[in-house]
Kinemage of the C-alpha trace (Angstrom):
@kinemage 1
@onewidth
@group {chain A} dominant
@subgroup {mainchain}
@vectorlist {calphas} color= white
{ca met a 1} P 0.112 0.127 -0.119
{ca arg a 2} L 2.761 2.282 0.705
{ca trp a 3} L 4.678 1.854 -2.482
{ca arg a 4} L 1.329 2.687 -4.326
{ca ser a 5} L 0.499 5.816 -2.381
{ca arg a 6} L 4.123 7.035 -3.202
{ca his a 7} L 3.441 6.637 -6.989
{ca val a 8} L 0.193 8.412 -6.662
{ca val a 9} L 1.005 11.423 -4.559
{ca gly a 10} L 3.847 12.528 -6.686
{ca pro a 11} L 1.627 12.841 -9.714
{ca leu a 12} L -1.240 14.171 -7.842
{ca leu a 13} L 0.697 17.041 -6.433
{ca trp a 14} L 1.944 17.920 -10.118
{ca ala a 15} L -1.422 17.659 -11.199
{ca cys a 16} L -2.689 19.922 -8.602
{ca ala a 17} L 0.184 22.441 -8.931
{ca ala a 18} L -0.637 22.357 -12.825
{ca ala a 19} L -4.258 22.979 -12.096
{ca tyr a 20} L -3.460 26.188 -9.838
{ca leu a 21} L -1.246 27.649 -12.279
{ca gly a 22} L -3.342 27.091 -15.165
{ca tyr a 23} L -6.317 28.822 -13.250
{ca his a 24} L -4.494 31.530 -12.418
{ca val a 25} L -3.008 32.120 -16.272
{ca val a 26} L -6.654 32.324 -17.308
{ca gln a 27} L -8.508 33.965 -14.230
{ca gly a 28} L -5.766 35.883 -12.434
{ca asp a 29} L -5.009 39.495 -12.132
{ca arg a 30} L -3.012 39.369 -14.897
{ca gly a 31} L -4.619 36.583 -16.816
{ca leu a 32} L -6.036 36.200 -20.239
{ca ile a 33} L -9.460 37.375 -19.185
{ca ala a 34} L -8.121 40.396 -17.602
{ca trp a 35} L -5.843 41.070 -20.611
{ca leu a 36} L -8.967 40.913 -22.953
{ca his a 37} L -10.776 43.308 -20.723
{ca leu a 38} L -7.921 45.969 -20.953
{ca thr a 39} L -7.333 45.435 -24.544
{ca lys a 40} L -11.147 46.457 -25.005
{ca glu a 41} L -10.774 49.273 -22.778
{ca val a 42} L -7.748 50.605 -24.612
{ca glu a 43} L -9.740 50.421 -27.710
{ca gln a 44} L -12.497 52.510 -26.185
{ca val a 45} L -9.983 54.957 -24.943
{ca thr a 46} L -8.351 54.999 -28.322
{ca ala a 47} L -11.847 55.819 -29.998
{ca ser a 48} L -12.587 58.465 -27.413
{ca leu a 49} L -9.273 60.052 -27.927
{ca asp a 50} L -9.652 60.136 -31.744
{ca leu a 51} L -13.026 62.106 -31.222
{ca ala a 52} L -11.221 64.663 -28.548
{ca asn a 53} L -8.601 65.283 -31.156
{ca gly a 54} L -11.025 65.860 -33.867
{ca glu a 55} L -12.996 68.403 -31.711
{ca arg a 56} L -9.818 70.094 -30.745
{ca ala a 57} L -8.690 70.302 -34.500
{ca arg a 58} L -12.129 71.580 -35.273
{ca thr a 59} L -12.284 74.309 -32.333
{ca glu a 60} L -8.409 75.301 -33.476
{ca arg a 61} L -9.461 75.800 -37.100
{ca asn a 62} L -12.533 77.820 -35.723
{ca val a 63} L -10.403 80.092 -33.450
{ca ala a 64} L -7.718 80.580 -36.253
{ca leu a 65} L -10.380 82.008 -38.400
{ca leu a 66} L -11.375 84.318 -35.666
{ca arg a 67} L -7.741 85.883 -35.289
{ca pro a 68} L -7.296 89.557 -36.295
{ca asp a 69} L -4.516 88.490 -39.038
{ca gly a 70} L -6.834 85.842 -40.732
{ca leu a 71} L -10.291 87.303 -39.521
{ca asp a 72} L -13.248 85.621 -41.755
{ca pro a 73} L -15.923 88.038 -42.195
{ca asp a 74} L -18.661 85.480 -42.587
{ca leu a 75} L -17.632 83.851 -39.454
{ca leu a 76} L -17.525 86.879 -37.658
{ca asp a 77} L -20.959 87.774 -38.757
{ca glu a 78} L -22.069 84.347 -38.087
{ca arg a 79} L -20.845 84.566 -34.422
{ca ala a 80} L -22.144 88.065 -33.855
{ca arg a 81} L -25.831 86.678 -34.667
{ca val a 82} L -25.513 83.860 -32.656
{ca val a 83} L -23.980 85.792 -29.527
{ca leu a 84} L -26.336 88.895 -30.026
{ca gly a 85} L -29.370 87.174 -31.221
{ca leu a 86} L -29.663 89.881 -33.877
{ca gly a 87} L -31.045 89.279 -37.706
{ca his a 88} L -33.750 89.942 -39.848
{ca pro a 89} L -36.733 87.537 -39.089
{ca arg a 90} L -36.815 86.473 -42.886
{ca asp a 91} L -33.098 85.718 -42.719
{ca leu a 92} L -31.802 82.015 -43.425
{ca val a 93} L -28.593 81.498 -41.350
{ca ile a 94} L -26.888 78.273 -42.230
{ca phe a 95} L -24.445 77.203 -39.337
{ca gly a 96} L -21.479 75.178 -40.649
{ca asp a 97} L -18.937 73.052 -38.831
């Protein structure tokens, strides 16, 4: 009986160690599932950053048009109408990007 138990205990310990390590490779804090969640979060943040960069570029373009050295009269007129609320009732104002 002792001889058989020696042959069973060794492989059983190795199997338990392999199961433990295998579980933590998949489910651990730095396992495959955590890696997949982080990858998805990075993709979402990258998409959000792209939207923010687009909005910033659009705003910088509009600000550049309002500077004194490159003043766009149409944009100035549009902003004045929006801020002051002035305009003829029959005016058709089309706001651009």
